[in-house]
N, C-alpha and C positions, 0 to 999 in steps of 0.2 A: 663715407665711403656707400655705396649709387649702385645700382642694377636696377636696369629699364622694367620693366612692369606695367606697359599698356604704357597711361596716361604721366604716369604718378612713376618717380624712381623708389623700391625697396632699399631703405635707409637704417643704420644701424638709434635705436633709439636711444636707448641705458647701455649701462655696461654696470653689474653690480659684483663684486665680492660674497659670497655664500662659501662655509665650510660645509664639504656633505660623508656623505656615510659617518653621523657621530665625529665628524671633526678631522677625519683621516687623512680628504685630502680637498683644496679648495678646488673651486672652483668661480668660473667669472661665470655669471652670467645676464646674456644681452639676447635686446627684444629691439623688433623691429615695432619702424613703422611703413605702412599702405603695401601691406604682407594682401593680393590679388582677392584671397575666398575668405577677407577679414581674420580671420581667427587666431589667437595668442599662441602662435609657432614661437619657441624660444631655442634658445642656442643656451651653450654653459663647453665654452671653452676653459680646459682646461693643458697643464704642464706647458709645453714651447711652441703654441699652437700657430704660431705665426711662420713656422720650420716649410724648406721647403717639400713638398709631397705629403702635409700630415696624418695622421688616421683621422675618420671621419666612421661616426654611427650615423644613420638614421636608425631613429628610434620612436617610432609612431607608443600616442600614448595606449599605458590599458590601463587602468585600476584598479582592476578587479588585481590584474599580476605584480603592475607597478609598486597600488598601496597596502593590498594584506596580501597579495606572495602566494598568486592564490596559484596550486599545478596543474588546475587542468588547461594550462602553457605556459611557458618556458620566458614568460619578458621580461620579470622580476630581477631574477637573475642573468639574465643577456643582458640588463641594461647596469646590476651592479658590474655584472664585467667587460663590461664599457668603462665605463666609470677611472678600474682599477686600471684596463692596458694603454685608456687615453694619457692619463695620467702620465702614465709611466713615457711612453713615446707622445707624447705633443700632441695633439688634435682638439676636435669640434665634436660633440654629441647634437645635433638637429634634434628637439622635443619636436615635434609634431603632430599638434591637436587631433590624428586621425583616429579613434578609438574606435574597434572590431572593425580592421582595415575600410571606415570608410563609417559605418555604419552608425554609427554612436552605441552609446554603450545602452539603453532600451536597444537596441536594436539589436545587439550582444545578447545581454539575456536572454534577448525570445531565440537569439539563435540558437543560443543552451541548450532550449527545453527540445529546443528541435533534434539536438545532438542529442540529449539522455532518453529521445524514440528512437533510433538510433542512425540519425541522418551524419557524415562526417560535420565539419567548420567549412565545404567550400556549395553543402551539398543544401546545408543550412539556411545557409546566403540565398541562396536561389531559390526557394521553399518561401523566402519569405517575401521572393521580387528583387532584391539583389542582387551584381554582379559576383564573381568568386571576393574579387580584390578591386574595392572600389577610389582608392586610394591616390591620389596624384602628387608625385613631385616633384613639377614643375618649381614649387611651390618653397620646397629645402636647395633646388640651382638659386635660388634668387638671395634665396636667405645667405648662401655660401657666396655670391659671388659680389653681395656687399659685403664678406666680414674678409675679398678680395683672395680668396680655396681656388682656383680654379684648375688645378691639378691635387690628386689626390690621391687615397691609400683609401680603401672604405671596408671600412669592419660589417661586415655581412652574410650569410648564406642567398640572399633570393636573389636570385640575376634580373630579376623582374625593374628591381633596384636600382642596380646599375646602366641597363639600357635606358628608362627614365632620364636618367643624371647625364645621361652622355647627350642624348636627343634631344637634351636644352644646355648645352653645350660648357659643362664641364667634364673632365678628363680623371676619365679613374683606372690609373695603371696600376692598380693589384688591387685584387680583391684579399682580401683577408678575412679567414671563419673565422664564428663565434664558435665557444663547446657545443658542445648538443647537451639539454639537458633534459633528462630524459623521468621515468617516474611511473609509479601505477599508474595516475589518473591521466596525463599527456600521448599513453605509446599512438592513440589513433590519431589521435593533433597532429602528433610531427608524422605521421605514416603518409597524411592524409597531403601532407607542406611538401612532404619529398614525392607524391609518386602525381600530384596533380599541381604540387605550386614552386615543381622544381627546384626546391629549395635545395642546396647542395648539403646534404646531412650525412660529418660522415661515420666511419667506424663507430664501437662500439669499442678502441682506444679513444675519441673524443667527445668521450660523453664523462658528465660531469652527473652527481646529487641534485635533487630537486634545488635543493639553497646552497650557493656557489659555499667553498671554500674562504673567500675572499669575507 
């Protein structure tokens, strides 16, 4: 499968089955050639992923949250939720190497230090000379096209992801909200995402403890 990426076509490089979440779910890890930004983005195909309008999650890498279950964000629980829900419904997780909304791990930790001085997550990025969100989801659209997926349901609370995908020719037929993983350490972070990032965070009925029940 291919997708246009300038002079080179984005193609599927390899598919490898890996049991995840302690072996409870089976994912097909899919890598790509010719991604225009040169990063090692990959996909996890789960369940009947080639179904009509599969459920898709674009998950940006978060070493602190995904690996170490940091309570300063909601990334780890959201990734686990995505694996479980998409396994049941059929779809794909695009794991995008865009740490810290595109500024990288080292700069993200610098931003955390700014947050400890009182700035919110967006103000901290600006103080370091970055934009609020430097991610470009055009590469995700190319990955989806290489997989033959151009009509999807998107698992997200972030309207910016929908806007970018649709501007690159992916039809988002439905937005499916993720749960809200609120704790004592990420209240200000979630509030900033709702107020400045326009994230559609639900009320208390949609909230879960920090570590997902899954």
